[in-house]
N, CA, C and O atoms as a GROMACS GRO file, in nm:
protein
  392
    1MET      N    1   2.735   0.491  -5.866
    1MET     CA    2   2.782   0.349  -5.762
    1MET      C    3   2.849   0.446  -5.634
    1MET      O    4   2.954   0.511  -5.626
    2THR      N    5   2.705   0.417  -5.511
    2THR     CA    6   2.750   0.517  -5.414
    2THR      C    7   2.787   0.414  -5.327
    2THR      O    8   2.733   0.304  -5.342
    3GLU      N    9   2.893   0.437  -5.215
    3GLU     CA   10   2.967   0.319  -5.168
    3GLU      C   11   2.938   0.343  -5.038
    3GLU      O   12   2.936   0.463  -5.014
    4ARG      N   13   2.912   0.262  -4.933
    4ARG     CA   14   2.893   0.291  -4.746
    4ARG      C   15   3.051   0.349  -4.696
    4ARG      O   16   3.166   0.309  -4.715
    5THR      N   17   2.979   0.482  -4.612
    5THR     CA   18   3.154   0.467  -4.544
    5THR      C   19   3.081   0.514  -4.401
    5THR      O   20   2.979   0.570  -4.361
    6GLY      N   21   3.218   0.443  -4.347
    6GLY     CA   22   3.188   0.470  -4.178
    6GLY      C   23   3.041   0.319  -4.118
    6GLY      O   24   3.045   0.244  -4.021
    7ALA      N   25   2.919   0.333  -4.243
    7ALA     CA   26   2.853   0.229  -4.148
    7ALA      C   27   2.864   0.117  -4.066
    7ALA      O   28   2.943   0.168  -3.986
    8ALA      N   29   2.850   0.019  -4.028
    8ALA     CA   30   2.879  -0.058  -3.923
    8ALA      C   31   2.746  -0.172  -4.053
    8ALA      O   32   2.631  -0.157  -4.093
    9PRO      N   33   2.872  -0.293  -4.075
    9PRO     CA   34   2.839  -0.386  -4.184
    9PRO      C   35   2.637  -0.468  -4.104
    9PRO      O   36   2.613  -0.459  -3.984
   10PRO      N   37   2.560  -0.517  -4.177
   10PRO     CA   38   2.479  -0.603  -4.095
   10PRO      C   39   2.513  -0.670  -3.998
   10PRO      O   40   2.623  -0.654  -3.946
   11VAL      N   41   2.430  -0.754  -3.957
   11VAL     CA   42   2.439  -0.839  -3.768
   11VAL      C   43   2.411  -0.930  -3.828
   11VAL      O   44   2.331  -0.889  -3.912
   12ALA      N   45   2.434  -1.085  -3.847
   12ALA     CA   46   2.318  -1.187  -3.873
   12ALA      C   47   2.343  -1.290  -3.706
   12ALA      O   48   2.436  -1.326  -3.634
   13TYR      N   49   2.169  -1.302  -3.711
   13TYR     CA   50   2.256  -1.364  -3.571
   13TYR      C   51   2.111  -1.540  -3.584
   13TYR      O   52   1.992  -1.558  -3.607
   14THR      N   53   2.243  -1.626  -3.547
   14THR     CA   54   2.146  -1.783  -3.541
   14THR      C   55   2.013  -1.727  -3.461
   14THR      O   56   2.012  -1.627  -3.389
   15VAL      N   57   1.893  -1.820  -3.490
   15VAL     CA   58   1.802  -1.926  -3.435
   15VAL      C   59   1.860  -1.944  -3.276
   15VAL      O   60   1.807  -1.881  -3.184
   16GLU      N   61   1.964  -2.027  -3.255
   16GLU     CA   62   1.994  -2.053  -3.126
   16GLU      C   63   2.081  -1.930  -3.023
   16GLU      O   64   2.104  -1.933  -2.902
   17GLU      N   65   2.110  -1.843  -3.110
   17GLU     CA   66   2.166  -1.706  -3.013
   17GLU      C   67   2.040  -1.617  -2.990
   17GLU      O   68   2.026  -1.570  -2.878
   18VAL      N   69   1.984  -1.599  -3.050
   18VAL     CA   70   1.837  -1.505  -3.023
   18VAL      C   71   1.722  -1.630  -2.911
   18VAL      O   72   1.635  -1.582  -2.838
   19GLU      N   73   1.743  -1.770  -2.920
   19GLU     CA   74   1.674  -1.806  -2.829
   19GLU      C   75   1.762  -1.755  -2.691
   19GLU      O   76   1.704  -1.675  -2.618
   20ARG      N   77   1.874  -1.792  -2.661
   20ARG     CA   78   1.978  -1.813  -2.569
   20ARG      C   79   1.972  -1.683  -2.559
   20ARG      O   80   2.052  -1.664  -2.467
   21TYR      N   81   1.916  -1.537  -2.601
   21TYR     CA   82   1.932  -1.421  -2.558
   21TYR      C   83   1.780  -1.410  -2.500
   21TYR      O   84   1.786  -1.386  -2.379
   22VAL      N   85   1.638  -1.421  -2.549
   22VAL     CA   86   1.532  -1.430  -2.504
   22VAL      C   87   1.529  -1.524  -2.381
   22VAL      O   88   1.510  -1.464  -2.276
   23ALA      N   89   1.538  -1.616  -2.374
   23ALA     CA   90   1.566  -1.735  -2.186
   23ALA      C   91   1.638  -1.625  -2.136
   23ALA      O   92   1.598  -1.610  -2.021
   24ALA      N   93   1.764  -1.501  -2.172
   24ALA     CA   94   1.827  -1.463  -2.050
   24ALA      C   95   1.743  -1.364  -1.996
   24ALA      O   96   1.734  -1.333  -1.877
   25VAL      N   97   1.654  -1.294  -2.136
   25VAL     CA   98   1.594  -1.187  -2.084
   25VAL      C   99   1.497  -1.245  -1.991
   25VAL      O  100   1.485  -1.196  -1.878
   26ALA      N  101   1.429  -1.340  -2.028
   26ALA     CA  102   1.348  -1.432  -1.944
   26ALA      C  103   1.358  -1.420  -1.826
   26ALA      O  104   1.284  -1.356  -1.752
   27SER      N  105   1.469  -1.493  -1.791
   27SER     CA  106   1.536  -1.518  -1.661
   27SER      C  107   1.577  -1.441  -1.625
   27SER      O  108   1.666  -1.507  -1.571
   28GLN      N  109   1.605  -1.322  -1.592
   28GLN     CA  110   1.641  -1.221  -1.593
   28GLN      C  111   1.486  -1.116  -1.530
   28GLN      O  112   1.498  -1.063  -1.420
   29ARG      N  113   1.391  -1.102  -1.586
   29ARG     CA  114   1.302  -1.065  -1.558
   29ARG      C  115   1.218  -1.099  -1.429
   29ARG      O  116   1.170  -1.027  -1.341
   30VAL      N  117   1.216  -1.258  -1.452
   30VAL     CA  118   1.162  -1.323  -1.296
   30VAL      C  119   1.262  -1.260  -1.229
   30VAL      O  120   1.212  -1.151  -1.201
   31GLU      N  121   1.377  -1.262  -1.184
   31GLU     CA  122   1.473  -1.193  -1.106
   31GLU      C  123   1.403  -1.142  -1.028
   31GLU      O  124   1.348  -1.172  -0.922
   32LEU      N  125   1.414  -0.999  -1.138
   32LEU     CA  126   1.367  -0.855  -1.123
   32LEU      C  127   1.253  -0.870  -1.030
   32LEU      O  128   1.252  -0.832  -0.913
   33GLU      N  129   1.139  -0.941  -1.102
   33GLU     CA  130   0.984  -0.944  -1.085
   33GLU      C  131   0.983  -1.027  -0.925
   33GLU      O  132   0.883  -1.015  -0.855
   34LEU      N  133   1.100  -1.110  -0.879
   34LEU     CA  134   1.072  -1.131  -0.747
   34LEU      C  135   1.196  -1.076  -0.660
   34LEU      O  136   1.259  -1.131  -0.570
   35ALA      N  137   1.211  -0.924  -0.731
   35ALA     CA  138   1.313  -0.845  -0.649
   35ALA      C  139   1.227  -0.724  -0.577
   35ALA      O  140   1.240  -0.654  -0.476
   36ILE      N  141   1.097  -0.743  -0.727
   36ILE     CA  142   1.020  -0.639  -0.634
   36ILE      C  143   0.936  -0.666  -0.539
   36ILE      O  144   0.905  -0.591  -0.446
   37ALA      N  145   0.897  -0.772  -0.561
   37ALA     CA  146   0.745  -0.875  -0.503
   37ALA      C  147   0.829  -0.844  -0.354
   37ALA      O  148   0.767  -0.812  -0.253
   38HIS      N  149   1.008  -0.862  -0.358
   38HIS     CA  150   0.992  -0.863  -0.153
   38HIS      C  151   1.021  -0.724  -0.162
   38HIS      O  152   0.995  -0.696  -0.045
   39ALA      N  153   1.047  -0.643  -0.200
   39ALA     CA  154   1.068  -0.481  -0.216
   39ALA      C  155   0.957  -0.432  -0.112
   39ALA      O  156   0.949  -0.381   0.000
   40LYS      N  157   0.857  -0.491  -0.241
   40LYS     CA  158   0.732  -0.444  -0.191
   40LYS      C  159   0.695  -0.504  -0.037
   40LYS      O  160   0.644  -0.407   0.019
   41ALA      N  161   0.696  -0.602   0.044
   41ALA     CA  162   0.666  -0.610   0.099
   41ALA      C  163   0.735  -0.598   0.228
   41ALA      O  164   0.672  -0.614   0.332
   42ARG      N  165   0.880  -0.566   0.228
   42ARG     CA  166   0.935  -0.506   0.288
   42ARG      C  167   0.888  -0.341   0.380
   42ARG      O  168   0.895  -0.296   0.495
   43ILE      N  169   0.838  -0.296   0.233
   43ILE     CA  170   0.790  -0.145   0.276
   43ILE      C  171   0.654  -0.231   0.358
   43ILE      O  172   0.659  -0.217   0.480
   44ALA      N  173   0.530  -0.322   0.305
   44ALA     CA  174   0.431  -0.333   0.331
   44ALA      C  175   0.505  -0.336   0.513
   44ALA      O  176   0.459  -0.257   0.594
   45ARG      N  177   0.574  -0.395   0.538
   45ARG     CA  178   0.590  -0.420   0.688
   45ARG      C  179   0.687  -0.319   0.739
   45ARG      O  180   0.727  -0.337   0.854
   46ALA      N  181   0.741  -0.192   0.659
   46ALA     CA  182   0.763  -0.077   0.747
   46ALA      C  183   0.675  -0.006   0.787
   46ALA      O  184   0.650   0.010   0.906
   47VAL      N  185   0.602   0.059   0.672
   47VAL     CA  186   0.455   0.184   0.707
   47VAL      C  187   0.411   0.169   0.808
   47VAL      O  188   0.414   0.272   0.876
   48PRO      N  189   0.342   0.034   0.882
   48PRO     CA  190   0.272   0.046   0.988
   48PRO      C  191   0.396   0.130   1.119
   48PRO      O  192   0.382   0.218   1.204
   49ILE      N  193   0.519   0.040   1.070
   49ILE     CA  194   0.634   0.025   1.190
   49ILE      C  195   0.651   0.224   1.192
   49ILE      O  196   0.636   0.302   1.286
   50GLU      N  197   0.690   0.253   1.034
   50GLU     CA  198   0.722   0.424   1.077
   50GLU      C  199   0.591   0.497   1.145
   50GLU      O  200   0.595   0.566   1.247
   51ASP      N  201   0.481   0.469   1.073
   51ASP     CA  202   0.368   0.530   1.156
   51ASP      C  203   0.357   0.535   1.289
   51ASP      O  204   0.331   0.642   1.344
   52ARG      N  205   0.377   0.409   1.366
   52ARG     CA  206   0.374   0.426   1.493
   52ARG      C  207   0.525   0.505   1.563
   52ARG      O  208   0.522   0.543   1.680
   53LEU      N  209   0.606   0.516   1.509
   53LEU     CA  210   0.726   0.598   1.545
   53LEU      C  211   0.702   0.693   1.554
   53LEU      O  212   0.732   0.752   1.657
   54ALA      N  213   0.614   0.778   1.418
   54ALA     CA  214   0.562   0.941   1.432
   54ALA      C  215   0.504   0.918   1.560
   54ALA      O  216   0.541   0.973   1.664
   55ALA      N  217   0.345   0.773   1.544
   55ALA     CA  218   0.334   0.865   1.704
   55ALA      C  219   0.384   0.882   1.783
   55ALA      O  220   0.367   0.995   1.828
   56LEU      N  221   0.479   0.792   1.861
   56LEU     CA  222   0.536   0.795   1.936
   56LEU      C  223   0.643   0.967   1.934
   56LEU      O  224   0.637   1.051   2.025
   57GLU      N  225   0.701   0.976   1.850
   57GLU     CA  226   0.788   1.089   1.816
   57GLU      C  227   0.631   1.249   1.860
   57GLU      O  228   0.671   1.357   1.905
   58ARG      N  229   0.508   1.230   1.840
   58ARG     CA  230   0.427   1.308   1.852
   58ARG      C  231   0.400   1.280   2.007
   58ARG      O  232   0.310   1.357   2.040
   59GLN      N  233   0.427   1.226   2.083
   59GLN     CA  234   0.329   1.163   2.137
   59GLN      C  235   0.471   1.222   2.307
   59GLN      O  236   0.443   1.281   2.412
   60VAL      N  237   0.612   1.169   2.255
   60VAL     CA  238   0.777   1.244   2.318
   60VAL      C  239   0.743   1.435   2.334
   60VAL      O  240   0.761   1.508   2.432
   61ALA      N  241   0.681   1.474   2.172
   61ALA     CA  242   0.687   1.590   2.166
   61ALA      C  243   0.613   1.632   2.246
   61ALA      O  244   0.673   1.679   2.343
   62GLN      N  245   0.447   1.640   2.254
   62GLN     CA  246   0.414   1.700   2.373
   62GLN      C  247   0.430   1.680   2.501
   62GLN      O  248   0.431   1.766   2.590
   63LEU      N  249   0.442   1.576   2.510
   63LEU     CA  250   0.471   1.490   2.710
   63LEU      C  251   0.607   1.617   2.700
   63LEU      O  252   0.523   1.705   2.685
   64LEU      N  253   0.712   1.679   2.698
   64LEU     CA  254   0.822   1.741   2.652
   64LEU      C  255   0.786   1.910   2.628
   64LEU      O  256   0.858   2.008   2.647
   65ALA      N  257   0.661   1.902   2.586
   65ALA     CA  258   0.574   2.065   2.581
   65ALA      C  259   0.481   2.100   2.735
   65ALA      O  260   0.439   2.197   2.799
   66GLU      N  261   0.483   1.961   2.741
   66GLU     CA  262   0.385   1.946   2.881
   66GLU      C  263   0.455   1.996   3.025
   66GLU      O  264   0.414   2.093   3.089
   67ARG      N  265   0.565   1.912   3.060
   67ARG     CA  266   0.684   1.947   3.127
   67ARG      C  267   0.724   2.073   3.090
   67ARG      O  268   0.714   2.171   3.165
   68ALA      N  269   0.774   2.076   2.960
   68ALA     CA  270   0.798   2.255   2.946
   68ALA      C  271   0.729   2.356   3.038
   68ALA      O  272   0.794   2.437   3.104
   69GLY      N  273   0.585   2.348   3.041
   69GLY     CA  274   0.521   2.440   3.070
   69GLY      C  275   0.446   2.430   3.174
   69GLY      O  276   0.361   2.520   3.173
   70VAL      N  277   0.435   2.333   3.302
   70VAL     CA  278   0.421   2.312   3.420
   70VAL      C  279   0.605   2.362   3.458
   70VAL      O  280   0.607   2.444   3.549
   71ALA      N  281   0.700   2.339   3.422
   71ALA     CA  282   0.813   2.434   3.445
   71ALA      C  283   0.843   2.566   3.456
   71ALA      O  284   0.899   2.621   3.551
   72HIS      N  285   0.793   2.626   3.326
   72HIS     CA  286   0.784   2.756   3.343
   72HIS      C  287   0.656   2.776   3.406
   72HIS      O  288   0.688   2.864   3.487
   73THR      N  289   0.518   2.753   3.426
   73THR     CA  290   0.417   2.775   3.540
   73THR      C  291   0.545   2.787   3.629
   73THR      O  292   0.588   2.901   3.645
   74ALA      N  293   0.599   2.701   3.678
   74ALA     CA  294   0.638   2.639   3.856
   74ALA      C  295   0.758   2.775   3.890
   74ALA      O  296   0.796   2.811   4.001
   75THR      N  297   0.801   2.834   3.754
   75THR     CA  298   0.926   2.957   3.812
   75THR      C  299   0.812   3.027   3.826
   75THR      O  300   0.758   3.006   3.935
   76LEU      N  301   0.752   3.110   3.750
   76LEU     CA  302   0.685   3.170   3.721
   76LEU      C  303   0.642   3.216   3.888
   76LEU      O  304   0.705   3.296   3.958
   77ALA      N  305   0.526   3.148   3.923
   77ALA     CA  306   0.498   3.089   4.077
   77ALA      C  307   0.642   3.148   4.187
   77ALA      O  308   0.648   3.248   4.259
   78ALA      N  309   0.739   3.046   4.164
   78ALA     CA  310   0.811   3.151   4.256
   78ALA      C  311   0.859   3.261   4.220
   78ALA      O  312   0.903   3.331   4.311
   79HIS      N  313   0.865   3.300   4.120
   79HIS     CA  314   0.893   3.400   4.095
   79HIS      C  315   0.835   3.544   4.137
   79HIS      O  316   0.901   3.647   4.156
   80ARG      N  317   0.685   3.525   4.149
   80ARG     CA  318   0.589   3.581   4.181
   80ARG      C  319   0.578   3.580   4.382
   80ARG      O  320   0.525   3.649   4.469
   81ASN      N  321   0.659   3.465   4.377
   81ASN     CA  322   0.659   3.466   4.546
   81ASN      C  323   0.787   3.523   4.638
   81ASN      O  324   0.785   3.536   4.761
   82GLY      N  325   0.926   3.560   4.527
   82GLY     CA  326   0.989   3.617   4.537
   82GLY      C  327   1.142   3.515   4.603
   82GLY      O  328   1.252   3.516   4.658
   83SER      N  329   1.012   3.425   4.528
   83SER     CA  330   1.208   3.318   4.512
   83SER      C  331   1.252   3.258   4.392
   83SER      O  332   1.191   3.224   4.291
   84ASP      N  333   1.366   3.254   4.425
   84ASP     CA  334   1.415   3.244   4.287
   84ASP      C  335   1.445   3.076   4.276
   84ASP      O  336   1.530   3.031   4.352
   85PRO      N  337   1.399   3.013   4.211
   85PRO     CA  338   1.417   2.869   4.156
   85PRO      C  339   1.599   2.833   4.129
   85PRO      O  340   1.683   2.750   4.165
   86ALA      N  341   1.590   2.941   4.053
   86ALA     CA  342   1.732   2.864   3.974
   86ALA      C  343   1.857   2.893   4.063
   86ALA      O  344   1.966   2.867   4.013
   87ALA      N  345   1.851   2.950   4.201
   87ALA     CA  346   1.957   3.001   4.323
   87ALA      C  347   1.988   2.851   4.344
   87ALA      O  348   1.939   2.762   4.275
   88PRO      N  349   2.064   2.834   4.437
   88PRO     CA  350   2.133   2.726   4.506
   88PRO      C  351   2.030   2.677   4.614
   88PRO      O  352   1.949   2.769   4.626
   89GLY      N  353   1.996   2.575   4.697
   89GLY     CA  354   1.898   2.608   4.835
   89GLY      C  355   2.026   2.631   4.937
   89GLY      O  356   2.140   2.619   4.891
   90PRO      N  357   2.005   2.665   5.084
   90PRO     CA  358   2.112   2.674   5.151
   90PRO      C  359   2.178   2.552   5.158
   90PRO      O  360   2.129   2.439   5.149
   91SER      N  361   2.335   2.597   5.183
   91SER     CA  362   2.396   2.458   5.171
   91SER      C  363   2.380   2.413   5.390
   91SER      O  364   2.332   2.467   5.490
   92ALA      N  365   2.440   2.314   5.363
   92ALA     CA  366   2.439   2.252   5.571
   92ALA      C  367   2.471   2.316   5.668
   92ALA      O  368   2.430   2.323   5.784
   93ASP      N  369   2.564   2.373   5.602
   93ASP     CA  370   2.657   2.471   5.710
   93ASP      C  371   2.552   2.601   5.784
   93ASP      O  372   2.528   2.616   5.904
   94GLU      N  373   2.506   2.677   5.676
   94GLU     CA  374   2.467   2.768   5.643
   94GLU      C  375   2.263   2.765   5.790
   94GLU      O  376   2.213   2.833   5.880
   95GLY      N  377   2.241   2.665   5.728
   95GLY     CA  378   2.142   2.607   5.794
   95GLY      C  379   2.146   2.586   5.958
   95GLY      O  380   2.052   2.599   6.037
   96SER      N  381   2.311   2.541   5.992
   96SER     CA  382   2.309   2.464   6.151
   96SER      C  383   2.352   2.609   6.181
   96SER      O  384   2.284   2.620   6.283
   97ARG      N  385   2.404   2.711   6.171
   97ARG     CA  386   2.483   2.792   6.212
   97ARG      C  387   2.317   2.886   6.320
   97ARG      O  388   2.195   2.885   6.303
   98PRO      N  389   2.414   2.954   6.426
   98PRO     CA  390   2.304   3.021   6.543
   98PRO      C  391   2.228   3.195   6.486
   98PRO      O  392   2.149   3.254   6.559
   0.00000   0.00000   0.00000
């Protein structure tokens, strides 16, 4: 005859225990489905906002690039004319000297 060694004894559940377990699982499923629905709604609201933000970031980058180009063009023109736009202008004292 063989004996069981280290094996857990079989477990029996009552009908009531099984019904409580199934009810708990069903309740948890409803809660999870509701949470998923809320998350999907938040995502649906966030996607257009995220798209708008990305568009604004592109517009800002484009404006900065355009302004940097204008500033660079002005600097090149000033250098061609022999002036240094980075140099400080004449002070009030220098302009009033005879």
